C-alpha positions as CSV (number, residue, x, y, z in Angstrom):
1,M,0.1,0.1,0.1
2,I,1.2,3.5,-1.1
3,T,-0.1,6.2,1.7
4,L,-1.5,9.2,-0.6
5,D,-2.6,11.6,2.2
6,T,-2.9,11.2,6.1
7,V,-4.7,14.1,8.0
8,E,-4.6,14.8,11.9
9,S,-7.9,15.4,12.9
10,K,-10.0,15.6,16.4
11,F,-12.1,12.9,15.0
12,G,-9.3,10.5,14.5
13,T,-6.5,10.6,12.0
14,I,-7.5,10.1,8.3
15,T,-5.2,7.8,5.9
16,V,-5.9,7.6,2.3
17,S,-3.6,5.0,0.7
18,K,-3.7,3.1,-2.7
19,K,-2.9,-0.5,-3.3
20,K,-0.2,-1.1,-6.1
21,S,-1.7,-4.0,-8.1
22,T,-5.2,-3.0,-8.0
23,S,-4.7,0.8,-7.7
24,T,-7.7,0.4,-5.1
25,I,-7.7,3.6,-2.6
26,T,-8.9,3.3,0.6
27,Y,-10.5,5.9,3.6
28,E,-9.4,5.2,7.0
29,Q,-10.4,7.4,10.1
30,G,-9.0,6.3,13.7
31,G,-8.4,2.7,12.9
32,Y,-11.7,2.2,10.7
33,C,-11.6,1.8,7.2
34,Q,-14.8,4.0,5.7
35,S,-14.6,4.0,1.7
36,E,-12.9,2.1,-1.0
37,A,-12.8,2.4,-4.6
38,D,-11.4,1.9,-7.4
39,A,-9.3,4.9,-9.5
40,N,-12.4,6.3,-10.7
41,G,-14.3,6.3,-7.5
42,V,-16.9,3.9,-7.7
43,S,-17.3,1.8,-4.2
44,L,-15.8,-1.7,-3.8
45,A,-18.3,-1.8,-1.1
46,A,-21.4,-4.0,-1.5
47,Y,-23.5,-2.0,0.4
48,I,-22.9,1.1,-1.5
49,H,-24.1,-0.8,-4.6
50,A,-27.3,-2.0,-2.7
51,I,-27.9,1.4,-1.6
52,F,-27.2,2.5,-5.2
53,G,-29.4,0.4,-6.6
54,L,-32.3,0.9,-4.1
55,I,-32.1,4.7,-4.9
56,R,-32.2,4.7,-8.9
57,Q,-35.0,1.9,-8.7
58,T,-37.3,5.2,-6.8
59,K,-36.2,7.6,-9.6
60,A,-35.0,9.8,-6.9
61,H,-33.3,13.4,-8.1
62,K,-32.5,15.2,-5.0
63,I,-30.5,13.4,-2.3
64,L,-29.0,14.1,0.9
65,I,-26.2,11.8,2.1
66,I,-25.2,12.2,5.7
67,G,-21.8,10.9,6.2
68,C,-19.0,11.5,3.7
69,A,-15.6,9.4,4.3
70,G,-14.6,8.9,0.7
71,G,-18.1,10.0,-0.8
72,T,-18.5,7.5,-3.3
73,L,-22.0,6.8,-3.1
74,A,-22.5,10.7,-3.8
75,T,-20.0,10.2,-6.4
76,M,-21.9,7.4,-8.2
77,L,-24.9,9.1,-7.9
78,A,-24.0,12.4,-9.2
79,R,-22.6,10.7,-12.2
80,A,-25.9,9.1,-13.0
81,G,-27.8,12.9,-13.3
82,C,-28.8,13.1,-9.1
83,E,-28.4,16.4,-7.5
84,V,-26.5,15.7,-4.3
85,T,-25.9,17.2,-1.0
86,L,-23.0,15.7,1.2
87,V,-23.1,16.5,5.4
88,D,-20.4,15.6,7.3
89,V,-19.0,17.0,10.6
90,E,-15.7,16.2,9.7
91,P,-14.2,19.6,7.5
92,H,-11.3,17.4,5.9
93,S,-13.4,14.6,3.7
94,F,-14.5,16.5,1.2
95,A,-11.3,17.9,0.3
96,L,-9.8,13.8,0.1
97,A,-12.8,12.8,-1.4
98,R,-12.2,15.5,-4.1
99,R,-8.6,14.6,-4.5
100,H,-8.6,11.1,-4.3
101,F,-12.0,9.6,-4.8
102,A,-12.9,11.5,-8.0
103,L,-16.0,13.3,-6.1
104,P,-17.5,15.6,-8.9
105,D,-17.4,19.5,-8.4
106,S,-21.8,19.3,-8.2
107,V,-21.8,17.6,-5.3
108,E,-22.7,20.5,-2.7
109,C,-20.8,19.8,0.6
110,R,-21.8,21.1,4.0
111,V,-19.5,20.9,7.0
112,A,-22.4,20.3,10.1
113,D,-23.7,17.6,12.3
114,G,-26.4,15.3,10.9
115,K,-28.9,16.8,13.4
116,S,-27.9,20.2,13.4
117,F,-28.3,20.5,9.4
118,F,-32.1,19.7,9.6
119,Y,-32.4,22.5,11.9
120,S,-30.9,25.3,9.2
121,D,-32.3,23.4,6.1
122,T,-35.8,23.6,4.9
123,D,-35.3,21.9,1.7
124,R,-37.3,18.5,1.0
125,Y,-35.4,15.2,-0.6
126,D,-36.5,12.4,-2.5
127,A,-34.1,10.0,-1.0
128,I,-32.1,10.5,2.5
129,V,-29.4,8.3,3.0
130,L,-27.9,8.2,7.0
131,D,-24.1,6.6,6.8
132,A,-22.4,8.5,9.6
133,F,-20.2,6.4,12.0
134,E,-18.3,7.5,14.9
135,G,-15.9,4.6,14.5
136,D,-17.8,1.3,14.2
137,H,-21.1,2.7,15.8
138,I,-24.0,5.1,14.7
139,P,-23.7,8.3,17.1
140,A,-26.7,8.1,19.8
141,H,-28.4,11.4,18.3
142,L,-28.4,10.1,14.7
143,R,-30.5,7.2,15.3
144,S,-33.1,8.8,17.7
145,L,-36.7,9.5,17.7
146,P,-36.5,13.2,17.4
147,F,-34.0,13.0,14.5
148,Y,-36.0,10.0,12.4
149,Y,-38.8,13.1,13.0
150,L,-36.4,15.5,11.2
151,V,-35.8,13.4,8.9
152,A,-39.2,12.6,8.1
153,D,-40.1,16.1,7.9
154,R,-37.1,16.7,5.4
155,L,-38.6,13.7,3.4
156,A,-40.6,14.4,-0.1
157,G,-44.0,12.5,-0.3
158,S,-42.8,9.3,-2.0
159,G,-39.2,9.6,-0.7
160,V,-37.4,7.2,0.9
161,V,-35.0,6.9,4.3
162,L,-31.9,4.7,3.9
163,T,-29.7,3.4,6.5
164,N,-26.5,1.7,6.7
165,V,-26.1,-0.4,10.2
166,H,-23.1,-2.6,11.1
167,V,-24.2,-6.1,12.1
168,K,-21.5,-8.6,13.8
169,N,-23.8,-11.7,13.9
170,D,-27.3,-12.8,13.8
171,A,-27.7,-12.0,17.4
172,D,-27.4,-8.4,16.7
173,R,-30.5,-6.9,17.3
174,H,-28.8,-3.3,16.5
175,P,-30.5,-3.0,12.9
176,D,-34.3,-4.3,14.4
177,R,-33.8,-1.6,17.0
178,I,-33.1,1.4,14.4
179,A,-36.2,-0.4,12.6
180,A,-38.4,0.0,15.2
181,C,-37.5,3.3,16.2
182,L,-38.0,4.3,12.5
183,S,-41.6,2.9,12.8
184,K,-42.5,5.3,14.9
185,A,-42.1,8.1,12.4
186,F,-42.8,6.2,8.7
187,Q,-45.5,3.7,8.0
188,D,-43.5,1.3,6.3
189,V,-40.5,-0.3,7.1
190,R,-38.0,-2.9,5.7
191,L,-34.7,-4.5,6.2
192,L,-32.2,-5.7,3.9
193,D,-30.1,-8.4,5.5
194,S,-27.5,-11.2,4.7
195,E,-28.4,-13.1,7.7
196,G,-25.9,-15.7,8.2
197,Q,-23.1,-13.6,7.6
198,E,-20.6,-12.1,10.5
199,C,-19.6,-8.3,10.3
200,R,-22.2,-7.5,7.7
201,N,-23.6,-4.3,6.6
202,A,-27.8,-4.2,6.9
203,I,-29.9,-1.7,5.0
204,V,-33.0,-0.4,7.3
205,M,-35.3,1.6,5.0
206,A,-38.6,3.8,5.2
207,G,-40.7,5.5,3.4
208,A,-42.5,4.6,0.5
209,V,-40.2,1.2,0.1
210,S,-42.8,-1.7,-0.1
211,R,-42.4,-1.9,-3.9
212,L,-38.3,-2.2,-4.1
213,A,-36.9,-5.2,-5.4
214,L,-33.7,-6.8,-4.7
215,P,-30.8,-4.4,-5.8
216,A,-28.5,-5.8,-8.6
217,I,-24.9,-4.1,-9.5
218,I,-25.6,-1.2,-11.6
219,T,-21.9,0.5,-11.9
220,P,-19.4,-2.0,-11.5
221,P,-15.8,-1.1,-10.6
222,M,-13.1,-1.6,-12.1
223,A,-12.0,-4.2,-9.4
224,G,-13.6,-6.3,-7.4
225,H,-17.1,-6.7,-8.9
226,T,-17.4,-10.2,-8.8
227,E,-17.2,-10.1,-4.9
228,I,-19.6,-7.3,-5.4
229,K,-22.1,-9.3,-7.3
230,A,-21.8,-12.2,-5.0
231,E,-22.2,-10.2,-2.0
232,L,-25.6,-8.7,-3.2
233,Q,-26.9,-11.7,-3.6
234,T,-26.8,-12.8,-0.4
235,L,-29.3,-10.0,0.7
236,K,-33.2,-10.4,1.4
237,F,-35.8,-8.1,2.5
238,R,-36.8,-9.3,6.0
239,P,-39.2,-7.8,8.6
240,P,-38.1,-6.2,11.5
241,R,-37.8,-8.1,14.6
242,A,-39.7,-8.0,17.9
243,L,-37.0,-6.7,20.0
244,W,-38.3,-9.5,22.6
245,Q,-38.0,-12.6,20.4
């Protein structure tokens, strides 16, 4: 690996590296890999391709993403013709995403906490993606009912909310807790998960999600597309489980 950039931040050291053999670029902060992409900024993370595929089904145009890192989802959506606003509390992430991950100039970047952003922003969005983490967990205020009420207020009538959740194993009830909280602010809530896999990503979605189909890879990266396709095929929709089960 070749180190391309190192930035000291109050949120943890950011390191951007490049793999010689494949030209893959990674964004790590505080010891956690937060983005991985090919030389064109296309993600190598299956969950990013899943969210991208779900959003493209909805025909959403105006999209808000909370959580940047390498900005790969924003890059892919902007290239597909979407109007994208990207919000992150980390001020260095936007410059690094533009410098190393091909984040387009058309993506509007706002330095703000995800919850605070909604108090100053009055726009409505066709899709809102929640992908903000402190280390390996979602900050408590970004998975609270007051926050989800704010999200619902900024969502267009036929819009969707998609939340990335880290899951340790099948006994991890984190996605079900997120779904239970979302269900108090939204009528329709679904889970896209690959049960049986350890250390995986699940997507909890709300809004106009009842007719969404399983996502497929639409924009394959220069490397790793076979693995992404295989991982997407393990994803299945499931209803949220009661927390006492």
